[in-house]
PyMOL Python script that loads the backbone (N, CA, C, O; Angstrom):
from pymol import cmd

cmd.read_pdbstr("""\
ATOM      1  N   MET A   1       4.139 -44.618  32.825  1.00  0.00           N
ATOM      2  CA  MET A   1       5.030 -44.626  33.976  1.00  0.00           C
ATOM      3  C   MET A   1       5.997 -45.795  33.837  1.00  0.00           C
ATOM      4  O   MET A   1       5.582 -46.917  33.545  1.00  0.00           O
ATOM      5  N   PRO A   2       7.283 -45.534  34.045  1.00  0.00           N
ATOM      6  CA  PRO A   2       8.258 -46.620  33.917  1.00  0.00           C
ATOM      7  C   PRO A   2       8.140 -47.617  35.069  1.00  0.00           C
ATOM      8  O   PRO A   2       7.650 -47.299  36.152  1.00  0.00           O
ATOM      9  N   GLN A   3       8.601 -48.818  34.797  1.00  0.00           N
ATOM     10  CA  GLN A   3       8.608 -49.844  35.840  1.00  0.00           C
ATOM     11  C   GLN A   3       9.631 -49.473  36.894  1.00  0.00           C
ATOM     12  O   GLN A   3      10.743 -49.058  36.568  1.00  0.00           O
ATOM     13  N   ARG A   4       9.266 -49.619  38.136  1.00  0.00           N
ATOM     14  CA  ARG A   4      10.168 -49.323  39.248  1.00  0.00           C
ATOM     15  C   ARG A   4      10.592 -50.639  39.884  1.00  0.00           C
ATOM     16  O   ARG A   4       9.767 -51.508  40.166  1.00  0.00           O
ATOM     17  N   THR A   5      11.901 -50.767  40.105  1.00  0.00           N
ATOM     18  CA  THR A   5      12.451 -52.023  40.601  1.00  0.00           C
ATOM     19  C   THR A   5      13.403 -51.762  41.761  1.00  0.00           C
ATOM     20  O   THR A   5      14.237 -50.858  41.705  1.00  0.00           O
ATOM     21  N   LEU A   6      13.269 -52.563  42.809  1.00  0.00           N
ATOM     22  CA  LEU A   6      14.216 -52.571  43.921  1.00  0.00           C
ATOM     23  C   LEU A   6      14.826 -53.965  43.964  1.00  0.00           C
ATOM     24  O   LEU A   6      14.107 -54.962  44.030  1.00  0.00           O
ATOM     25  N   ARG A   7      16.153 -54.031  43.925  1.00  0.00           N
ATOM     26  CA  ARG A   7      16.845 -55.320  44.000  1.00  0.00           C
ATOM     27  C   ARG A   7      17.776 -55.305  45.201  1.00  0.00           C
ATOM     28  O   ARG A   7      18.432 -54.306  45.494  1.00  0.00           O
ATOM     29  N   PHE A   8      17.815 -56.447  45.890  1.00  0.00           N
ATOM     30  CA  PHE A   8      18.696 -56.575  47.041  1.00  0.00           C
ATOM     31  C   PHE A   8      19.572 -57.804  46.872  1.00  0.00           C
ATOM     32  O   PHE A   8      19.094 -58.883  46.523  1.00  0.00           O
ATOM     33  N   LYS A   9      20.850 -57.625  47.123  1.00  0.00           N
ATOM     34  CA  LYS A   9      21.799 -58.732  47.102  1.00  0.00           C
ATOM     35  C   LYS A   9      22.428 -58.786  48.490  1.00  0.00           C
ATOM     36  O   LYS A   9      23.031 -57.815  48.949  1.00  0.00           O
ATOM     37  N   ILE A  10      22.282 -59.931  49.153  1.00  0.00           N
ATOM     38  CA  ILE A  10      22.831 -60.089  50.495  1.00  0.00           C
ATOM     39  C   ILE A  10      24.099 -60.923  50.397  1.00  0.00           C
ATOM     40  O   ILE A  10      24.061 -62.086  49.995  1.00  0.00           O
ATOM     41  N   HIS A  11      25.206 -60.325  50.763  1.00  0.00           N
ATOM     42  CA  HIS A  11      26.511 -60.977  50.684  1.00  0.00           C
ATOM     43  C   HIS A  11      26.728 -61.879  51.901  1.00  0.00           C
ATOM     44  O   HIS A  11      26.042 -61.750  52.915  1.00  0.00           O
ATOM     45  N   GLN A  12      27.682 -62.781  51.783  1.00  0.00           N
ATOM     46  CA  GLN A  12      27.974 -63.720  52.868  1.00  0.00           C
ATOM     47  C   GLN A  12      28.440 -63.011  54.132  1.00  0.00           C
ATOM     48  O   GLN A  12      28.224 -63.508  55.237  1.00  0.00           O
ATOM     49  N   ASP A  13      29.072 -61.860  53.979  1.00  0.00           N
ATOM     50  CA  ASP A  13      29.553 -61.131  55.157  1.00  0.00           C
ATOM     51  C   ASP A  13      28.459 -60.261  55.792  1.00  0.00           C
ATOM     52  O   ASP A  13      28.725 -59.542  56.756  1.00  0.00           O
ATOM     53  N   GLY A  14      27.223 -60.323  55.255  1.00  0.00           N
ATOM     54  CA  GLY A  14      26.104 -59.593  55.837  1.00  0.00           C
ATOM     55  C   GLY A  14      25.801 -58.265  55.165  1.00  0.00           C
ATOM     56  O   GLY A  14      24.774 -57.644  55.442  1.00  0.00           O
ATOM     57  N   ARG A  15      26.695 -57.825  54.278  1.00  0.00           N
ATOM     58  CA  ARG A  15      26.425 -56.582  53.553  1.00  0.00           C
ATOM     59  C   ARG A  15      25.206 -56.755  52.669  1.00  0.00           C
ATOM     60  O   ARG A  15      24.984 -57.822  52.097  1.00  0.00           O
ATOM     61  N   VAL A  16      24.417 -55.692  52.565  1.00  0.00           N
ATOM     62  CA  VAL A  16      23.257 -55.699  51.680  1.00  0.00           C
ATOM     63  C   VAL A  16      23.504 -54.677  50.588  1.00  0.00           C
ATOM     64  O   VAL A  16      23.741 -53.500  50.861  1.00  0.00           O
ATOM     65  N   GLU A  17      23.445 -55.138  49.353  1.00  0.00           N
ATOM     66  CA  GLU A  17      23.631 -54.264  48.199  1.00  0.00           C
ATOM     67  C   GLU A  17      22.253 -54.022  47.586  1.00  0.00           C
ATOM     68  O   GLU A  17      21.532 -54.962  47.252  1.00  0.00           O
ATOM     69  N   GLU A  18      21.904 -52.748  47.447  1.00  0.00           N
ATOM     70  CA  GLU A  18      20.581 -52.375  46.962  1.00  0.00           C
ATOM     71  C   GLU A  18      20.723 -51.666  45.615  1.00  0.00           C
ATOM     72  O   GLU A  18      21.567 -50.783  45.460  1.00  0.00           O
ATOM     73  N   THR A  19      19.907 -52.049  44.659  1.00  0.00           N
ATOM     74  CA  THR A  19      19.882 -51.399  43.352  1.00  0.00           C
ATOM     75  C   THR A  19      18.464 -50.911  43.099  1.00  0.00           C
ATOM     76  O   THR A  19      17.505 -51.671  43.228  1.00  0.00           O
ATOM     77  N   VAL A  20      18.339 -49.642  42.740  1.00  0.00           N
ATOM     78  CA  VAL A  20      17.036 -49.020  42.527  1.00  0.00           C
ATOM     79  C   VAL A  20      16.963 -48.538  41.087  1.00  0.00           C
ATOM     80  O   VAL A  20      17.870 -47.853  40.613  1.00  0.00           O
ATOM     81  N   GLU A  21      15.887 -48.893  40.388  1.00  0.00           N
ATOM     82  CA  GLU A  21      15.737 -48.501  38.984  1.00  0.00           C
ATOM     83  C   GLU A  21      14.345 -47.934  38.749  1.00  0.00           C
ATOM     84  O   GLU A  21      13.383 -48.339  39.402  1.00  0.00           O
ATOM     85  N   GLY A  22      14.242 -46.999  37.818  1.00  0.00           N
ATOM     86  CA  GLY A  22      12.950 -46.491  37.381  1.00  0.00           C
ATOM     87  C   GLY A  22      12.424 -45.301  38.158  1.00  0.00           C
ATOM     88  O   GLY A  22      11.266 -44.918  37.989  1.00  0.00           O
ATOM     89  N   PHE A  23      13.249 -44.709  39.006  1.00  0.00           N
ATOM     90  CA  PHE A  23      12.838 -43.535  39.772  1.00  0.00           C
ATOM     91  C   PHE A  23      13.520 -42.302  39.200  1.00  0.00           C
ATOM     92  O   PHE A  23      14.667 -42.372  38.759  1.00  0.00           O
ATOM     93  N   ASN A  24      12.821 -41.176  39.207  1.00  0.00           N
ATOM     94  CA  ASN A  24      13.385 -39.932  38.704  1.00  0.00           C
ATOM     95  C   ASN A  24      14.079 -39.170  39.817  1.00  0.00           C
ATOM     96  O   ASN A  24      13.567 -39.073  40.933  1.00  0.00           O
ATOM     97  N   GLY A  25      15.238 -38.636  39.506  1.00  0.00           N
ATOM     98  CA  GLY A  25      15.953 -37.797  40.454  1.00  0.00           C
ATOM     99  C   GLY A  25      16.189 -38.472  41.783  1.00  0.00           C
ATOM    100  O   GLY A  25      16.633 -39.618  41.851  1.00  0.00           O
ATOM    101  N   ASN A  26      15.882 -37.738  42.843  1.00  0.00           N
ATOM    102  CA  ASN A  26      16.113 -38.255  44.198  1.00  0.00           C
ATOM    103  C   ASN A  26      14.929 -39.024  44.757  1.00  0.00           C
ATOM    104  O   ASN A  26      14.922 -39.346  45.946  1.00  0.00           O
ATOM    105  N   ALA A  27      13.933 -39.328  43.946  1.00  0.00           N
ATOM    106  CA  ALA A  27      12.751 -40.070  44.410  1.00  0.00           C
ATOM    107  C   ALA A  27      13.134 -41.447  44.945  1.00  0.00           C
ATOM    108  O   ALA A  27      12.424 -42.010  45.779  1.00  0.00           O
ATOM    109  N   CYS A  28      14.246 -41.987  44.471  1.00  0.00           N
ATOM    110  CA  CYS A  28      14.686 -43.297  44.955  1.00  0.00           C
ATOM    111  C   CYS A  28      15.006 -43.252  46.448  1.00  0.00           C
ATOM    112  O   CYS A  28      14.800 -44.242  47.150  1.00  0.00           O
ATOM    113  N   ASN A  29      15.505 -42.121  46.939  1.00  0.00           N
ATOM    114  CA  ASN A  29      15.809 -41.992  48.367  1.00  0.00           C
ATOM    115  C   ASN A  29      14.540 -42.103  49.204  1.00  0.00           C
ATOM    116  O   ASN A  29      14.545 -42.737  50.260  1.00  0.00           O
ATOM    117  N   ASN A  30      13.459 -41.494  48.742  1.00  0.00           N
ATOM    118  CA  ASN A  30      12.183 -41.583  49.464  1.00  0.00           C
ATOM    119  C   ASN A  30      11.641 -43.006  49.429  1.00  0.00           C
ATOM    120  O   ASN A  30      11.072 -43.482  50.411  1.00  0.00           O
ATOM    121  N   ALA A  31      11.816 -43.680  48.304  1.00  0.00           N
ATOM    122  CA  ALA A  31      11.285 -45.044  48.148  1.00  0.00           C
ATOM    123  C   ALA A  31      12.001 -46.044  49.038  1.00  0.00           C
ATOM    124  O   ALA A  31      11.398 -47.032  49.458  1.00  0.00           O
ATOM    125  N   THR A  32      13.263 -45.814  49.333  1.00  0.00           N
ATOM    126  CA  THR A  32      14.052 -46.797  50.085  1.00  0.00           C
ATOM    127  C   THR A  32      14.335 -46.386  51.533  1.00  0.00           C
ATOM    128  O   THR A  32      14.962 -47.138  52.279  1.00  0.00           O
ATOM    129  N   LYS A  33      13.884 -45.219  51.923  1.00  0.00           N
ATOM    130  CA  LYS A  33      14.208 -44.683  53.248  1.00  0.00           C
ATOM    131  C   LYS A  33      13.838 -45.649  54.378  1.00  0.00           C
ATOM    132  O   LYS A  33      14.675 -45.943  55.232  1.00  0.00           O
ATOM    133  N   ASN A  34      12.613 -46.139  54.392  1.00  0.00           N
ATOM    134  CA  ASN A  34      12.167 -47.037  55.474  1.00  0.00           C
ATOM    135  C   ASN A  34      12.919 -48.358  55.460  1.00  0.00           C
ATOM    136  O   ASN A  34      13.257 -48.893  56.515  1.00  0.00           O
ATOM    137  N   LEU A  35      13.183 -48.886  54.269  1.00  0.00           N
ATOM    138  CA  LEU A  35      13.928 -50.142  54.164  1.00  0.00           C
ATOM    139  C   LEU A  35      15.346 -49.982  54.698  1.00  0.00           C
ATOM    140  O   LEU A  35      15.846 -50.846  55.418  1.00  0.00           O
ATOM    141  N   GLU A  36      15.986 -48.884  54.346  1.00  0.00           N
ATOM    142  CA  GLU A  36      17.356 -48.653  54.797  1.00  0.00           C
ATOM    143  C   GLU A  36      17.411 -48.496  56.308  1.00  0.00           C
ATOM    144  O   GLU A  36      18.352 -48.975  56.942  1.00  0.00           O
ATOM    145  N   GLN A  37      16.420 -47.834  56.895  1.00  0.00           N
ATOM    146  CA  GLN A  37      16.387 -47.692  58.351  1.00  0.00           C
ATOM    147  C   GLN A  37      16.222 -49.047  59.030  1.00  0.00           C
ATOM    148  O   GLN A  37      16.825 -49.304  60.073  1.00  0.00           O
ATOM    149  N   ALA A  38      15.398 -49.918  58.431  1.00  0.00           N
ATOM    150  CA  ALA A  38      15.166 -51.246  59.006  1.00  0.00           C
ATOM    151  C   ALA A  38      16.395 -52.142  58.872  1.00  0.00           C
ATOM    152  O   ALA A  38      16.674 -52.958  59.750  1.00  0.00           O
ATOM    153  N   LEU A  39      17.132 -51.985  57.763  1.00  0.00           N
ATOM    154  CA  LEU A  39      18.296 -52.843  57.526  1.00  0.00           C
ATOM    155  C   LEU A  39      19.508 -52.427  58.343  1.00  0.00           C
ATOM    156  O   LEU A  39      20.365 -53.260  58.635  1.00  0.00           O
ATOM    157  N   GLY A  40      19.597 -51.169  58.715  1.00  0.00           N
ATOM    158  CA  GLY A  40      20.740 -50.711  59.501  1.00  0.00           C
ATOM    159  C   GLY A  40      21.498 -49.594  58.817  1.00  0.00           C
ATOM    160  O   GLY A  40      20.981 -48.929  57.920  1.00  0.00           O
ATOM    161  N   GLU A  41      22.714 -49.401  59.247  1.00  0.00           N
ATOM    162  CA  GLU A  41      23.551 -48.300  58.775  1.00  0.00           C
ATOM    163  C   GLU A  41      23.871 -48.421  57.286  1.00  0.00           C
ATOM    164  O   GLU A  41      24.250 -49.487  56.800  1.00  0.00           O
ATOM    165  N   VAL A  42      23.711 -47.301  56.572  1.00  0.00           N
ATOM    166  CA  VAL A  42      24.102 -47.236  55.159  1.00  0.00           C
ATOM    167  C   VAL A  42      25.527 -46.711  55.118  1.00  0.00           C
ATOM    168  O   VAL A  42      25.795 -45.590  55.551  1.00  0.00           O
ATOM    169  N   LYS A  43      26.441 -47.522  54.596  1.00  0.00           N
ATOM    170  CA  LYS A  43      27.849 -47.134  54.571  1.00  0.00           C
ATOM    171  C   LYS A  43      28.240 -46.457  53.263  1.00  0.00           C
ATOM    172  O   LYS A  43      29.060 -45.539  53.258  1.00  0.00           O
ATOM    173  N   VAL A  44      27.659 -46.906  52.160  1.00  0.00           N
ATOM    174  CA  VAL A  44      28.017 -46.350  50.852  1.00  0.00           C
ATOM    175  C   VAL A  44      26.745 -46.190  50.033  1.00  0.00           C
ATOM    176  O   VAL A  44      25.877 -47.064  50.023  1.00  0.00           O
ATOM    177  N   LYS A  45      26.652 -45.063  49.350  1.00  0.00           N
ATOM    178  CA  LYS A  45      25.517 -44.825  48.466  1.00  0.00           C
ATOM    179  C   LYS A  45      26.066 -44.264  47.166  1.00  0.00           C
ATOM    180  O   LYS A  45      26.773 -43.257  47.169  1.00  0.00           O
ATOM    181  N   LYS A  46      25.743 -44.912  46.060  1.00  0.00           N
ATOM    182  CA  LYS A  46      26.198 -44.461  44.746  1.00  0.00           C
ATOM    183  C   LYS A  46      24.984 -44.101  43.906  1.00  0.00           C
ATOM    184  O   LYS A  46      24.028 -44.871  43.812  1.00  0.00           O
ATOM    185  N   GLN A  47      25.033 -42.933  43.303  1.00  0.00           N
ATOM    186  CA  GLN A  47      23.938 -42.518  42.438  1.00  0.00           C
ATOM    187  C   GLN A  47      24.232 -42.937  41.000  1.00  0.00           C
ATOM    188  O   GLN A  47      25.378 -42.915  40.551  1.00  0.00           O
ATOM    189  N   THR A  48      23.178 -43.318  40.293  1.00  0.00           N
ATOM    190  CA  THR A  48      23.332 -43.724  38.899  1.00  0.00           C
ATOM    191  C   THR A  48      23.181 -42.509  37.995  1.00  0.00           C
ATOM    192  O   THR A  48      22.828 -41.422  38.452  1.00  0.00           O
ATOM    193  N   THR A  49      23.448 -42.699  36.728  1.00  0.00           N
ATOM    194  CA  THR A  49      23.303 -41.605  35.769  1.00  0.00           C
ATOM    195  C   THR A  49      21.855 -41.149  35.659  1.00  0.00           C
ATOM    196  O   THR A  49      21.599 -39.984  35.357  1.00  0.00           O
ATOM    197  N   GLU A  50      20.896 -42.053  35.901  1.00  0.00           N
ATOM    198  CA  GLU A  50      19.478 -41.675  35.892  1.00  0.00           C
ATOM    199  C   GLU A  50      19.198 -40.526  36.850  1.00  0.00           C
ATOM    200  O   GLU A  50      18.410 -39.631  36.544  1.00  0.00           O
ATOM    201  N   THR A  51      19.835 -40.556  37.990  1.00  0.00           N
ATOM    202  CA  THR A  51      19.625 -39.519  38.996  1.00  0.00           C
ATOM    203  C   THR A  51      20.038 -38.161  38.460  1.00  0.00           C
ATOM    204  O   THR A  51      19.308 -37.181  38.608  1.00  0.00           O
ATOM    205  N   PHE A  52      21.196 -38.101  37.843  1.00  0.00           N
ATOM    206  CA  PHE A  52      21.712 -36.830  37.362  1.00  0.00           C
ATOM    207  C   PHE A  52      20.947 -36.330  36.150  1.00  0.00           C
ATOM    208  O   PHE A  52      20.696 -35.131  36.031  1.00  0.00           O
ATOM    209  N   ILE A  53      20.578 -37.217  35.261  1.00  0.00           N
ATOM    210  CA  ILE A  53      19.817 -36.819  34.077  1.00  0.00           C
ATOM    211  C   ILE A  53      18.460 -36.271  34.500  1.00  0.00           C
ATOM    212  O   ILE A  53      18.024 -35.236  33.997  1.00  0.00           O
ATOM    213  N   SER A  54      17.806 -36.942  35.399  1.00  0.00           N
ATOM    214  CA  SER A  54      16.499 -36.498  35.864  1.00  0.00           C
ATOM    215  C   SER A  54      16.600 -35.154  36.570  1.00  0.00           C
ATOM    216  O   SER A  54      15.766 -34.274  36.357  1.00  0.00           O
ATOM    217  N   ASN A  55      17.615 -34.992  37.406  1.00  0.00           N
ATOM    218  CA  ASN A  55      17.789 -33.730  38.109  1.00  0.00           C
ATOM    219  C   ASN A  55      18.044 -32.596  37.122  1.00  0.00           C
ATOM    220  O   ASN A  55      17.524 -31.495  37.303  1.00  0.00           O
ATOM    221  N   GLN A  56      18.833 -32.846  36.085  1.00  0.00           N
ATOM    222  CA  GLN A  56      19.103 -31.830  35.083  1.00  0.00           C
ATOM    223  C   GLN A  56      17.820 -31.448  34.350  1.00  0.00           C
ATOM    224  O   GLN A  56      17.601 -30.270  34.067  1.00  0.00           O
ATOM    225  N   SER A  57      16.978 -32.417  34.040  1.00  0.00           N
ATOM    226  CA  SER A  57      15.717 -32.142  33.360  1.00  0.00           C
ATOM    227  C   SER A  57      14.842 -31.241  34.206  1.00  0.00           C
ATOM    228  O   SER A  57      14.227 -30.307  33.691  1.00  0.00           O
ATOM    229  N   GLU A  58      14.779 -31.513  35.505  1.00  0.00           N
ATOM    230  CA  GLU A  58      13.980 -30.684  36.410  1.00  0.00           C
ATOM    231  C   GLU A  58      14.533 -29.270  36.480  1.00  0.00           C
ATOM    232  O   GLU A  58      13.765 -28.308  36.493  1.00  0.00           O
ATOM    233  N   LYS A  59      15.852 -29.130  36.523  1.00  0.00           N
ATOM    234  CA  LYS A  59      16.461 -27.801  36.581  1.00  0.00           C
ATOM    235  C   LYS A  59      16.170 -27.017  35.312  1.00  0.00           C
ATOM    236  O   LYS A  59      15.889 -25.820  35.377  1.00  0.00           O
ATOM    237  N   LEU A  60      16.232 -27.677  34.150  1.00  0.00           N
ATOM    238  CA  LEU A  60      15.917 -27.004  32.899  1.00  0.00           C
ATOM    239  C   LEU A  60      14.463 -26.554  32.855  1.00  0.00           C
ATOM    240  O   LEU A  60      14.172 -25.465  32.360  1.00  0.00           O
ATOM    241  N   LYS A  61      13.554 -27.366  33.361  1.00  0.00           N
ATOM    242  CA  LYS A  61      12.144 -26.984  33.421  1.00  0.00           C
ATOM    243  C   LYS A  61      11.962 -25.750  34.297  1.00  0.00           C
ATOM    244  O   LYS A  61      11.211 -24.840  33.945  1.00  0.00           O
ATOM    245  N   GLN A  62      12.644 -25.721  35.430  1.00  0.00           N
ATOM    246  CA  GLN A  62      12.545 -24.581  36.331  1.00  0.00           C
ATOM    247  C   GLN A  62      13.085 -23.325  35.674  1.00  0.00           C
ATOM    248  O   GLN A  62      12.472 -22.262  35.769  1.00  0.00           O
ATOM    249  N   LEU A  63      14.237 -23.438  35.002  1.00  0.00           N
ATOM    250  CA  LEU A  63      14.815 -22.283  34.314  1.00  0.00           C
ATOM    251  C   LEU A  63      13.902 -21.782  33.206  1.00  0.00           C
ATOM    252  O   LEU A  63      13.745 -20.576  33.019  1.00  0.00           O
ATOM    253  N   ASN A  64      13.308 -22.703  32.479  1.00  0.00           N
ATOM    254  CA  ASN A  64      12.409 -22.343  31.390  1.00  0.00           C
ATOM    255  C   ASN A  64      11.184 -21.605  31.926  1.00  0.00           C
ATOM    256  O   ASN A  64      10.706 -20.658  31.300  1.00  0.00           O
ATOM    257  N   ASN A  65      10.678 -22.031  33.074  1.00  0.00           N
ATOM    258  CA  ASN A  65       9.525 -21.372  33.683  1.00  0.00           C
ATOM    259  C   ASN A  65       9.871 -19.983  34.205  1.00  0.00           C
ATOM    260  O   ASN A  65       8.998 -19.118  34.275  1.00  0.00           O
ATOM    261  N   GLN A  66      11.126 -19.754  34.573  1.00  0.00           N
ATOM    262  CA  GLN A  66      11.542 -18.493  35.131  1.00  0.00           C
ATOM    263  C   GLN A  66      11.978 -17.477  34.091  1.00  0.00           C
ATOM    264  O   GLN A  66      12.067 -16.288  34.397  1.00  0.00           O
ATOM    265  N   SER A  67      12.251 -17.914  32.869  1.00  0.00           N
ATOM    266  CA  SER A  67      12.746 -16.983  31.856  1.00  0.00           C
ATOM    267  C   SER A  67      11.761 -16.862  30.707  1.00  0.00           C
ATOM    268  O   SER A  67      10.845 -17.670  30.557  1.00  0.00           O
ATOM    269  N   ASN A  68      11.969 -15.850  29.915  1.00  0.00           N
ATOM    270  CA  ASN A  68      11.133 -15.620  28.737  1.00  0.00           C
ATOM    271  C   ASN A  68      11.729 -16.279  27.502  1.00  0.00           C
ATOM    272  O   ASN A  68      11.130 -16.254  26.427  1.00  0.00           O
ATOM    273  N   VAL A  69      12.909 -16.870  27.660  1.00  0.00           N
ATOM    274  CA  VAL A  69      13.607 -17.500  26.529  1.00  0.00           C
ATOM    275  C   VAL A  69      13.412 -19.007  26.609  1.00  0.00           C
ATOM    276  O   VAL A  69      13.850 -19.637  27.572  1.00  0.00           O
ATOM    277  N   PRO A  70      12.752 -19.601  25.596  1.00  0.00           N
ATOM    278  CA  PRO A  70      12.561 -21.056  25.638  1.00  0.00           C
ATOM    279  C   PRO A  70      13.862 -21.792  25.365  1.00  0.00           C
ATOM    280  O   PRO A  70      14.703 -21.310  24.607  1.00  0.00           O
ATOM    281  N   PHE A  71      14.031 -22.953  25.976  1.00  0.00           N
ATOM    282  CA  PHE A  71      15.213 -23.769  25.761  1.00  0.00           C
ATOM    283  C   PHE A  71      14.951 -24.783  24.687  1.00  0.00           C
ATOM    284  O   PHE A  71      15.835 -25.573  24.356  1.00  0.00           O
TER     285      PHE A  71
END
""", "prot")
cmd.dss("prot")
cmd.show_as("cartoon", "prot")
cmd.util.cbc("prot")
cmd.orient("prot")
């Protein structure tokens, strides 16, 4: 299992910048949901390439399970 990391940077103007690493697909949203609710309104959310790669892997697995043709 990869190491999972949550990093927070608090700016002087009060903004909180959160960086999440080591989660597959949208699992990072579940991991940070309670923290984000406690911190307040989320104004911007950017997904990393890890999110898209993981989601694509899951979609390929689903397609492979549904078809008779291996990928």
